[in-house]
C-alpha positions in Angstrom: 62.2 45.0 -29.1 59.2 43.4 -30.9 60.4 39.9 -29.9 60.6 40.9 -26.2 57.0 42.1 -26.2 55.8 38.9 -27.8 57.6 36.9 -25.1 56.0 38.9 -22.3 52.4 38.6 -23.7 49.9 35.7 -24.0 48.9 34.1 -27.2 45.2 33.6 -28.2 45.6 29.8 -27.6 46.8 30.3 -24.1 43.9 32.6 -23.3 41.4 30.1 -24.8 43.0 27.2 -22.8 42.7 29.3 -19.6 39.1 30.2 -20.2 38.3 26.5 -21.0 39.9 25.3 -17.7 38.1 27.9 -15.6 34.8 27.1 -17.3 35.2 23.4 -16.5 36.0 24.3 -12.9 32.9 26.5 -12.7 30.6 23.9 -14.2 32.0 21.3 -11.7 31.4 23.7 -8.8 27.8 24.3 -10.1 27.1 20.6 -10.3 28.5 20.1 -6.8 26.3 22.9 -5.4 23.2 21.2 -7.0 24.1 17.9 -5.4 24.7 19.6 -2.1 21.3 21.3 -2.2 19.6 17.9 -3.0 21.4 16.2 -0.1 20.5 19.0 2.3 16.8 18.8 1.3 16.7 15.1 1.8 18.4 15.5 5.2 15.8 18.1 6.3 13.0 15.8 5.1 14.4 12.8 7.0 14.8 14.9 10.1 11.2 16.1 9.8 9.9 12.5 9.3 11.9 11.4 12.4 10.4 14.2 14.6 6.8 13.5 13.3 7.1 9.7 13.8 8.3 10.3 17.4 5.5 12.8 18.0 2.9 10.2 17.0 4.5 7.5 19.2 4.3 9.9 22.1 0.7 10.7 21.4 -0.1 6.9 21.3 1.8 6.3 24.5 -0.2 9.1 26.2 -3.4 7.4 25.1 -2.2 3.8 25.3 -5.7 2.2 25.8 -6.6 3.2 22.3 -3.7 1.6 20.5 -6.0 -0.6 18.3 -8.0 2.5 17.3 -4.9 4.4 16.3 -3.8 1.5 14.1 -7.3 1.0 12.6 -7.9 4.6 11.7 -4.3 5.5 10.9 -3.5 2.4 8.8 -2.6 4.5 5.8 -3.0 8.3 5.9 -2.4 9.9 2.5 -5.0 12.6 2.9 -6.8 14.3 5.8 -8.7 11.8 8.0 -12.4 11.5 7.1 -13.3 11.7 10.8 -12.6 15.2 12.2 -12.2 15.9 15.8 -14.8 18.1 17.6 -12.8 18.4 20.8 -9.6 20.1 21.7 -10.6 23.3 19.9 -10.4 26.9 21.1 -13.6 26.5 23.1 -11.8 24.4 25.6 -13.8 21.2 25.1 -11.8 18.3 26.5 -11.3 15.1 24.5 -12.3 11.6 25.7 -9.9 8.8 25.1 -11.7 7.8 21.9 -12.1 11.4 20.6 -8.4 12.0 21.2 -7.5 9.4 18.6 -9.3 11.5 15.9 -7.8 14.7 17.2 -4.2 13.2 17.2 -4.6 11.8 13.7 -5.9 15.1 12.3 -3.1 17.1 13.9 -0.5 14.5 12.7 -1.7 14.7 9.2 -1.6 18.5 9.2 2.1 18.2 10.3 2.9 15.6 7.7 1.3 17.7 4.9 2.7 21.0 6.2 -0.8 22.4 6.8 0.2 23.4 10.4 2.7 26.0 8.9 1.3 28.5 6.4 3.1 30.9 4.0 1.5 33.8 2.4 1.1 33.3 -1.4 -0.3 36.7 -2.3 -3.4 38.4 -1.1 -5.4 36.3 1.3 -4.1 33.0 -0.3 -1.7 30.8 1.7 0.1 27.6 1.0 1.5 24.9 3.2 5.0 25.8 4.2 6.3 22.7 6.1 5.8 19.0 6.2 7.0 16.4 3.9 6.8 16.0 0.1 4.0 13.6 -0.9 3.7 12.1 2.6 1.9 9.0 3.7 1.7 8.0 7.3 1.0 4.4 8.6 0.3 3.1 12.1 0.3 -0.6 12.9 0.2 -2.6 16.2 1.1 -6.2 16.8 0.5 -7.1 20.5 2.0 -4.3 22.5 4.5 -3.3 19.7 3.5 -0.2 17.7 5.1 0.7 14.3 4.9 4.3 13.0 6.0 4.4 9.4 6.2 7.5 7.2 6.9 7.5 3.4 7.6 10.6 1.4 9.2 11.5 -2.0 13.0 12.1 -2.1 15.0 14.0 -4.6 16.3 11.0 -6.5 15.4 7.4 -7.1 16.9 4.7 -4.9 16.7 0.9 -4.6 13.6 -0.4 -2.9 14.0 -3.6 -0.8 12.1 -6.8 -1.4 9.2 -7.4 1.0 11.1 -10.3 2.6 13.9 -8.0 3.7 12.2 -6.8 7.0 15.4 -5.1 8.1 15.2 -2.4 5.3 12.4 0.2 5.9 11.7 0.4 2.2 10.3 -3.2 2.3 7.4 -1.8 4.3 4.3 -1.3 2.0 3.4 2.1 3.5 2.6 4.4 0.6 3.8 1.9 -2.0 0.4 1.6 -3.7 0.4 4.0 -6.7 -3.2 4.9 -5.9 -2.0 6.4 -2.6 1.1 8.3 -3.8 3.1 8.4 -7.0 6.7 7.6 -6.2 7.5 6.5 -9.8 8.5 3.0 -9.1 10.2 1.0 -11.8 9.0 -2.5 -11.4 12.0 -4.1 -13.2 14.8 -2.3 -11.3 12.8 -1.6 -8.1 14.0 2.0 -8.2 11.7 4.6 -6.7 11.7 8.1 -5.4 10.1 6.8 -2.2 11.8 7.2 1.1 10.7 5.4 4.3 11.3 5.9 7.9 10.0 3.4 10.5 10.0 3.8 14.3 8.9 1.0 16.7 8.0 1.1 20.3 6.5 -1.3 22.9 3.6 0.4 24.5 1.8 -1.1 27.5 
C-alpha cells in the first residue's frame, strides 16, 4: 500500500524541476513583453515624427514664397524659436507671409516638444504629454527642393551612417551636435540613441 502511494505522488526533485521550468518561461515572457513595449514606443515616436514632418511640409507649401525664410529660421530647432509670432492669436489678427513663418515654426516646435498637449501633474502644474523624446527639427532648401528632418531619442542605440551615405537618414547632421541634444554617440562604433526621419518635397 505504501509503495502505491509513492508511485502516485511527486518527488521533491520533480516539483523543483517543474518550478524551475515555469520560472524560466515566465522570465522569457517578461523579457519579451519589455522588448514589445520598447518596439511599440519606437513605432509611436516614428509615426509622430512622420506626421509632424508632413505637417511642416504642408505649412511651407501653403506659404511657398517664404521657403528661404523657413530654412533660415528653422535650420536647427532644439528649443522654442527666439522669434515669437504676434499674429494668429485669439484676437483674430491675421498673419502676413513673413509673420506666418514665425507662427508656423512656433506651432511646429510646440508639437515636436509635446507642448501642444498638456497633462495635469498635480494642482495647477502641467507637463507636456505628447511630442517626441529629445526632439530636434531641421528645415533645409536647395533650389525648389525642401528637406524636413526630425531627430529624436530612441529606446536603444543603433548604428549611425557615415556622412557620405546620403541614402541613410542617420547620415544627416540634424541634432547630431552634442551641444544640441545628447544622443550618447559612441565615436568609435558610431552607435547612438539618435533616430532620424527625413521627408523631401519639391515646392514651387
